[in-house]
N, C-alpha and C positions, 0 to 999 in steps of 0.2 A: 211301436207303444206295443208292448212284451203282454201278454196274457198277466202275470201278476200286477201289473198295473190298469187292466181291465179289471179285472175284481177290485180291485183299492176303487176307482171310480165307482166299482156298483155298492161299493160295501159305504162309500157316500156319501149317495144317494139315500140309501139305506135310516145312513144315522140324524140323515139331514129330517127325512121322513118320519124318525121314529120321533126324534125335533118337537117336530110340530106337534106330533100327538099330542103329545105331554105338555107342551103348552097350551093346546087347547083345553086338554082335560084339568088344568089347573087352575084355567078364565070360567071351569063349569060351561063349557062350551062342548055339545057333541054331535057328531057329524056320523051319522048311524053307519055308514058305511064305511067310513074310514077306520079300521082300527088297525091287530097288530097280524091279525090273518089278511087280510087287503092288500097288508104292508109286505109282508113273508110273499108275498102271490105276484109282488108288483116284482121286488129284487127278482124275482125268479123268472120272471119273464124278461127279464133286462140279461141277467147271467144266458137266454138262451136265444133271446133272439140278438145281441150285438153280434157274437160271432159267426150267427147265419151272415147276420148286413157285411157284414168283414172277407168273411168268402166270395160271396157274392160276389163283392167289389173286387175281391179279386181276380175267380173265373173271367168275371165283363175285361176286366183289364189286359187281360193275360189272352185271351181272344184275337182271330185271327176275320175278325166277322163283322166285325162291331161297322168302325171306321175306311174310308178310301186311303186313309191314311196308313192302315195298319194291313190293310189287303196290298199295298204296294210295298207294305218292308214284308209280306211273307213271301212275296214274290221274287222279292229279292234274296230274300235267305237261301231260297228252294236256287234261285239262279248260281249261289253264289253252294254251295252245295251241304249248307248247314242246316237246315230240314227236309 
């Protein structure tokens, strides 16, 4: 998944939230905490949080400290002179 696709998914979530806001306003139902400002804040949170999760997952998967299999793989790499 590319960064562009990720931004498209976040924009889609923002669009759905915006549509919900318009729907609630059209049926004259007001939710005080659900407005344009909170939607923008939530989208900003997603834009910052999702890449952080992806980076942490990448770091987790590329370390040799986590599982016994990874430790064995590290030893094999050292033994073959690849690390």
